[in-house]
C-alpha positions as CSV (number, residue, x, y, z in Angstrom):
1,M,-0.3,-0.4,0.4
2,S,2.1,3.8,-1.0
3,S,1.1,7.0,-0.3
4,K,1.8,9.6,-2.8
5,K,3.2,12.7,-2.2
6,K,0.7,15.9,-3.0
7,P,1.7,19.9,-2.5
8,N,-1.3,18.9,0.7
9,D,-0.3,15.9,1.8
10,V,0.9,16.0,5.2
11,G,2.4,12.7,4.7
12,A,5.3,14.9,2.2
13,G,8.6,13.4,4.1
14,A,11.9,12.2,4.5
15,A,13.5,8.7,4.3
16,A,12.3,5.6,6.3
17,T,14.3,3.0,5.6
18,D,17.5,3.8,7.2
19,A,19.0,1.9,9.7
20,R,17.3,4.1,13.3
21,Q,13.9,4.1,11.7
22,L,14.0,0.5,10.9
23,L,14.9,-0.1,15.0
24,F,12.1,-2.7,16.4
25,Y,11.4,-4.4,13.1
26,A,13.3,-7.7,11.7
27,H,10.6,-8.5,9.2
28,A,8.8,-6.1,7.2
29,V,7.4,-6.3,4.2
30,P,4.4,-4.6,2.4
31,V,0.7,-4.7,3.3
32,T,-1.0,-6.4,0.0
33,T,-4.9,-7.0,0.1
34,Q,-3.2,-10.3,-1.1
35,R,-0.5,-11.3,2.2
36,H,-2.9,-9.5,4.9
37,R,-6.5,-10.3,3.7
38,R,-7.4,-11.4,6.7
39,W,-4.7,-10.2,9.3
40,T,-5.3,-8.8,12.1
41,V,-3.6,-6.6,14.7
42,E,-3.8,-6.5,19.0
43,R,-3.5,-3.3,20.1
44,G,-1.8,-3.7,23.5
45,R,0.2,-2.5,25.8
46,N,3.2,-5.0,25.3
47,Y,6.1,-2.8,25.1
48,A,8.3,-6.1,24.8
49,Y,9.6,-5.0,21.2
50,A,11.3,-1.9,22.5
51,R,13.0,-3.8,25.0
52,S,16.5,-3.3,24.0
53,T,16.5,-0.3,23.3
54,N,18.0,3.1,25.3
55,S,16.9,5.4,23.0
56,V,14.5,6.7,19.8
57,P,14.3,9.7,17.7
58,L,12.4,12.2,18.3
59,T,9.8,14.9,16.4
60,R,9.8,18.5,17.5
61,V,6.4,18.2,18.2
62,E,6.7,15.9,20.8
63,F,10.0,18.1,22.6
64,A,6.6,19.8,25.0
65,R,5.6,16.3,26.5
66,A,8.6,14.2,26.4
67,A,10.6,17.0,27.7
68,R,8.8,16.2,31.0
69,E,10.2,12.6,31.6
70,Y,12.9,11.8,28.7
71,P,16.4,13.8,28.4
72,I,16.0,15.2,25.1
73,V,19.7,15.1,22.4
74,F,21.1,15.3,19.1
75,A,23.3,12.7,17.5
76,G,24.3,11.4,14.1
77,P,25.8,13.0,11.4
78,Q,27.3,16.9,12.2
79,E,25.5,18.5,8.5
80,Q,22.6,16.0,10.3
81,P,21.2,15.5,13.3
82,F,18.6,14.7,15.1
83,P,16.4,14.6,18.4
84,L,16.8,11.3,20.5
85,A,14.4,10.5,23.9
86,I,17.1,8.5,26.3
87,L,15.6,5.6,27.5
88,G,18.4,3.9,29.5
89,L,22.0,4.8,31.0
90,A,23.5,1.7,28.9
91,D,23.9,0.3,26.1
92,R,20.3,-2.6,25.0
93,Q,19.2,-1.1,28.4
94,N,15.1,0.6,28.1
95,L,14.1,2.0,31.9
96,F,10.7,2.8,30.7
97,I,9.4,-0.8,29.8
98,A,8.3,-2.4,33.2
99,D,8.4,-6.6,33.8
100,D,5.3,-6.6,32.6
101,S,6.3,-5.0,29.3
102,T,3.8,-1.9,29.6
103,W,5.2,2.0,29.7
104,K,6.4,3.4,32.4
105,A,5.7,6.7,32.4
106,D,2.8,9.1,30.6
107,Y,4.1,9.8,26.9
108,V,5.2,7.0,24.5
109,P,6.8,8.5,21.5
110,A,6.0,8.3,18.4
111,F,8.5,6.6,17.4
112,V,7.1,3.4,19.7
113,R,3.5,4.1,19.1
114,R,3.5,3.4,15.5
115,Y,5.0,0.1,15.4
116,P,4.5,-2.6,13.9
117,F,3.6,-0.3,11.1
118,V,6.3,2.0,9.6
119,F,6.8,3.8,6.1
120,T,9.8,2.9,3.3
121,T,10.9,4.5,0.2
122,I,13.5,3.9,-2.7
123,D,12.9,7.2,-4.4
124,E,13.9,9.8,-2.0
125,G,10.6,10.1,-0.4
126,K,8.6,10.6,-3.7
127,T,6.6,7.7,-3.1
128,F,6.0,5.9,0.4
129,T,4.8,2.1,0.8
130,L,3.6,0.7,4.3
131,C,5.1,-1.9,5.8
132,V,4.6,-4.0,8.8
133,D,6.5,-6.1,11.1
134,E,5.2,-9.6,10.2
135,A,7.6,-10.8,13.1
136,Y,5.3,-8.8,15.8
137,S,3.5,-11.5,18.3
138,G,0.3,-9.1,18.4
139,C,-0.1,-9.7,14.2
140,S,-2.1,-13.1,13.2
141,E,-4.2,-14.4,10.2
142,D,-8.0,-14.5,11.6
143,G,-6.9,-13.2,14.8
144,D,-9.0,-11.1,17.5
145,G,-7.2,-8.2,17.3
146,D,-7.9,-5.4,14.4
147,R,-8.7,-6.4,10.8
148,M,-6.4,-4.3,8.7
149,F,-9.0,-5.3,5.9
150,N,-12.8,-5.5,5.4
151,D,-14.4,-8.5,3.3
152,D,-14.6,-6.6,0.3
153,D,-10.8,-5.4,0.3
154,T,-10.7,-2.4,1.6
155,P,-8.9,-0.4,4.4
156,S,-10.6,-0.7,7.2
157,S,-11.0,1.6,9.5
158,Y,-8.1,0.5,11.6
159,L,-6.3,0.7,9.0
160,D,-6.8,4.2,7.6
161,G,-6.2,5.3,11.2
162,V,-2.4,3.7,11.0
163,L,-2.3,5.9,7.3
164,S,-3.2,8.9,9.2
165,F,-0.5,8.9,11.9
166,L,1.6,7.5,10.1
167,R,1.2,10.5,7.2
168,E,1.3,12.7,9.6
169,Y,4.3,10.9,11.5
170,Q,6.6,12.1,8.5
171,A,5.6,15.2,8.0
172,E,6.9,16.0,11.8
173,H,9.6,14.3,10.7
174,Q,10.8,16.0,7.4
175,R,10.3,19.5,9.3
176,T,12.4,18.4,12.5
177,Q,15.3,17.4,10.2
178,A,14.9,21.3,8.8
179,F,14.3,22.3,12.2
180,S,17.8,20.0,13.0
181,R,20.1,21.2,10.2
182,R,19.1,24.7,11.0
183,M,21.2,24.1,14.9
184,A,23.7,22.6,12.7
185,T,24.0,25.2,10.9
186,L,24.5,28.1,13.2
187,G,26.7,25.7,15.2
188,L,24.9,25.9,18.2
189,L,25.7,22.1,18.8
190,E,28.2,21.1,20.7
191,P,29.4,17.3,21.5
192,V,29.3,16.2,25.5
193,Q,29.7,13.4,28.1
194,A,26.6,12.8,30.8
195,N,27.9,11.6,34.3
196,V,25.2,10.2,36.1
197,A,26.1,9.7,39.8
198,M,24.3,6.1,41.3
199,Q,22.6,6.1,44.9
200,S,25.8,3.2,45.3
201,G,28.2,5.7,43.9
202,Q,29.2,3.8,40.5
203,K,29.6,6.6,38.2
204,L,27.7,6.1,34.7
205,S,29.0,7.8,31.6
206,L,26.6,8.7,28.5
207,T,29.4,10.0,25.5
208,D,28.5,10.5,21.5
209,F,25.2,12.7,21.5
210,K,25.5,16.8,21.0
211,V,23.7,19.1,23.3
212,V,23.2,23.2,22.6
213,N,25.6,25.2,23.9
214,R,23.8,28.0,25.9
215,K,27.0,30.4,25.4
216,R,27.0,30.3,21.7
217,L,22.6,30.7,21.6
218,K,23.7,34.3,23.2
219,E,26.0,35.0,20.7
220,V,23.4,34.0,17.5
221,G,23.0,37.9,15.4
222,D,19.3,39.5,15.6
223,V,18.7,38.3,12.2
224,A,19.3,34.6,12.7
225,L,17.5,35.0,16.3
226,K,13.8,36.3,14.9
227,E,14.5,33.6,12.3
228,M,14.8,31.2,15.0
229,F,11.4,32.5,17.3
230,A,9.2,32.4,13.4
231,A,10.2,29.0,13.4
232,D,9.6,28.2,16.9
233,D,12.8,27.2,16.9
234,L,13.4,28.6,20.3
235,E,10.8,26.7,21.3
236,C,11.8,23.6,21.3
237,V,16.1,24.8,22.0
238,Y,15.1,25.2,25.4
239,L,12.8,22.5,26.1
240,H,15.5,20.2,25.3
241,L,18.1,22.4,27.5
242,Q,15.6,21.5,30.0
243,S,14.5,18.2,29.3
244,L,18.4,17.7,30.6
245,Q,17.4,17.8,34.5
246,N,16.3,14.2,33.3
247,F,19.1,12.4,33.8
248,P,19.9,11.9,37.6
249,G,15.9,10.3,37.0
250,L,17.8,7.8,34.8
251,A,19.4,6.8,37.7
252,T,16.5,6.3,39.6
253,R,15.0,4.4,37.7
254,L,18.2,2.2,36.8
255,A,18.0,1.5,41.1
256,Q,14.3,0.7,41.4
257,A,15.4,-1.5,38.7
258,G,17.8,-3.2,40.7
């Protein structure tokens, strides 16, 4: 199932085929009536698929809610960084997944919520194909979940909702890339290391990420500053900086998890 890029289509966005965009997906295949006519998807609170992920991409529209619970940082190439929500203090560690695989936070990032579906593209974002991870435990044939297709082979209301969500996600993904490029172009991002002290006295360090340098932000010229204000970049920057206060909270979660 494909989504064409149109001038007024909220589905316009960047490619979703890089490794990070397919973080949870073991066997993502295009959704078709021939293959998935009788397939259902269980919409539960089981986030086991994200248990071994210590960070996920975040779109800028999510900053306001995510900044209350997650540290928001930037990572990736210097010319095209991308914001991430930090979920753990070690590799393959997600401190927001409970023993029963529920999510232990008020806000679940959209990147996580879109699973098991994802858009992929092979023509630089001109056309997107809806795919589903058939390895997801909630997918089955003739199961108790939501059907992908109606008896007449038309997309179900559930699948229509999935398409709408993914189109909006891709649009926000593209806007977030533009925001991150502006931060990089202005030279506002600097590599840092987060040192987190545990109650036991042990110290943990996180590296390979960037944050906005406050001193450089204050030195931004009037023209660029006005453009940042008009684009709502300043709001995102301050939410990002405030979110860094959440690092000690990760240490608390780790201690509680034993």
